[in-house]
N, C-alpha and C positions, 0 to 999 in steps of 0.2 A: 486462427489457432491451428496447430498442427493436426493432421489427420492420421489415421492408422493406429497401429499398436503403440503402446507406451514404450519408450526407449530412454535409456540414460543419455542425457545430453547436457553439456554445460550451459548454464543460463548466460545469454549474451546481453550486451548493453550495460551501461553504467548503473551504479546504485548510489544512494545518498552519500556513502563514504567516498566513492570515487569523485563525486562532485565536490565534496569538502576538500579533498586533496588538490583538485584542479584550481580552486580559488585561493588556496592557502598562500601562494606567493603574493597575492593581491591584498588579501585581508585575512590575516591569521586568526583574529578573534572570531570573525564570522565563520571561518572553517571549523573552529573548535565547537561552535554552537550547533551548526547543522550536522556535524559529524557524530552526534550522539548515537548510540546503537539503536537500530530500528525497534528492538523490543521495548525501548523506552517510549517510543511513539505508540506502540500497541497499548502499553500500560496507561499512558496518559489518555488515549482515546477511550479506553474502557472506563476510566474514572469519571469522564464527563458524559457517559451514557451512549456513546456511539456504538452501532452494531459492528462488531469486529469479527473476523474469522476466528474459529477455534484454533488456538495455537498452543502447543505444548513443547516444553524444552526439558530434556533430561540428559543424563550422562550417556555417552555412546556405549560404554560397556553394559549399562543397565538395559538399554534398548536391545542390544544384540542378544541378551539372555532370553528375551521373549518378545520378538518384534511383532508378531501377530496380535498379541495381547494389547499392545499399545496402539496399533493401527486400527483395531476393531472399535476403538472409541470414537472414530470419526465417521461421518455420514457420506463418505465418498470411497470410490474404488482406486483412485489415484491421489497422489500427494505432492506437495511442495516441500522440499527438504533442504535444510541448511546444516552443514557440518561446521561447527563453531569451535575454533581452537582456543585453548586457554593461553597459549603462547603466541604473541604477535608474529613470531618468526615462522610459524606454521601456516600453511595455506588455508584459506576459507573456501568452502565449496558450496555453491547454491545451484539447485536444479529443480525442474518442475515436470509435472505429469509422469510421475514414477509409480509403478505398482510395487508390491512388497518385494518381489524378486529383484526389481531394478535397484531398490534401495540397498539391499545386501550387496549387489554387484558394485554399486557406487562406493560403498565403504571399503570393500576389498581392493578396488582399483585405485582409490585416491588416498586412503589413510593406512599407512603401514601398521602392522599389528603392534609394533614396539611403541607407537605414540597414541594408540587409541584411548588410553586412559587420560590423555590430554585434550580430549574433544567432548563437547556436548553436541546433541542433535536436536534441531528444532523441526517440528512437524506441523504441517497445516494441510487441510483438505484442498484438493485441486478441483476447481469447477471450470466450466466453459465461460471465459470472460468475454462478455459482449462489448463493454465499454470500460475505459479507465481514464482517469485524469486527476486533476487537482483543483481545489477551491481555496482562494484566499478571501477570508472574511475580515474586513478592516474595521477598526474601532469606530470610524466615522460613518459606518453604515453601508459603504460601498462593498461590492463583492465582485470578484473576477473568477470565472470558471473556464478551464481549458480541458478538453478531453479528445479521445480518439477511439476508434474501434480496436478492441483487444486490450492488452496490458498497458498500463499508464506510463511505463518507464521512459520511452522517448519524449513524451510531453513533459513529464515531471522533471526531467533533468536536462531539458533544453536541446536535445539532439534532433528534434523534429518540430516543424511548425505545426501548431495545433490545428487539426482539420475542423474542429468545432469549438466555439467559444460563446460565452454569455457574460454580461456585466450588469450590475445593479447600480442605478443612479443614486447619488447621495441624497438628493432633495425630493425627487419624485418617488424613489424607492421602487421603481419599475425596472423590469429586465429588458435588455436588448440582446438579440441573438444574431449569430452569424449564419444561421441556417433557418430554413422555412418549415422543416418537417414538424408537424404539430405533435405527432406521437413521440418524437425524440425530445421536443420541448417538455412534454408532460413527464417523460422519464427523468430528465434532469431536474425538474421541479420536485419530483419525488426524492431524488438524492439530496437536494438542498434541504428538504423538510426534515431530514434526520439530524441536521446540525442543531445543537441546543439553541433555543431562542425564547424570547418573550414577546408578547403582543401578537397581533393578528394582521393579516392582509398587508397593506402598505406600511403599517405601524410596526411590523415585525423587526426586532433587533436580534441579530445573530451573534453568537459567542465568537469573539475574534480568534483567528488562528489560521494555520495552514492545514488543510485536510487533503489527504490522498485517498481516492476511492476506486472501487471497481463495481461494475454491475454484472452479476453472474446469472447463468442459467443452471439451476440445480437439477434439471430434468423433471420427469414425471409430470410434464405440462404445468408445472407450478409457475406463478408469475416471476418475472425477473426480480432478483434480490440485490439490494445495495449493501455493500460491506466497505468499511473504511480500513485501510491498511497502514495509515500513518497519521499522526496528529502532532503539530508543534505549535506552541503558543509564544515563541520568541518573536519580538517586534521586528527582527531583521527580515521576516517574511512579508510584512505588510507592504502593500503596493501603493497605498495612499496615506499621506501624513496630515490630512485635514483635521479639523476639530472633531472630537468624539461625538457621536450621535447621542441625543438625549431623549 
């Protein structure tokens, strides 16, 4: 994670919509499915009870009328910000680790006054991300986990070989890990435990889907906290097509 004072900087790396456009020439139907707006993933995750970051979207003019009033509703001093155009011809801007002054500077630098009525702003608290990655829980009971230190983007969108991985066997329902660190294994087990499930121990059946997660340090010596930032239930994400677990 970057050190030093907060500064406005463009978020680097691809997002889910970039991935969708990259695969469109190969499979247009799949591109349409995975290219749904990320806020839909937030909504779907919240509906099944996943711990999600506090995320608020409002019109950009409304935010600019009283920015501090809106920012004070979060439990962080820095924020993740997305400027979301209503018109597909206008640029979308996403940045992270901004304080209130940075956000105002971002708007003035990136969105001309004449088109600000055509934008929404989405705000999320910024925390120190220790680990990030994705989980695919398959209907047949298998599970694949890939993650890295820091934000999950490079792993989630295939631009980096995952430094850490784990997988769950369909029949034994036990996990195999690519790493030996027992504390890290325990941390990832805690992440997995947040996925909706039934049963216990090796009889546990997890709700199928694609889950993108981060493990964050909120400071004040509190334990690390798991948050999910995307959830998709489309079968296109499943990595095993064996018979459904019973």
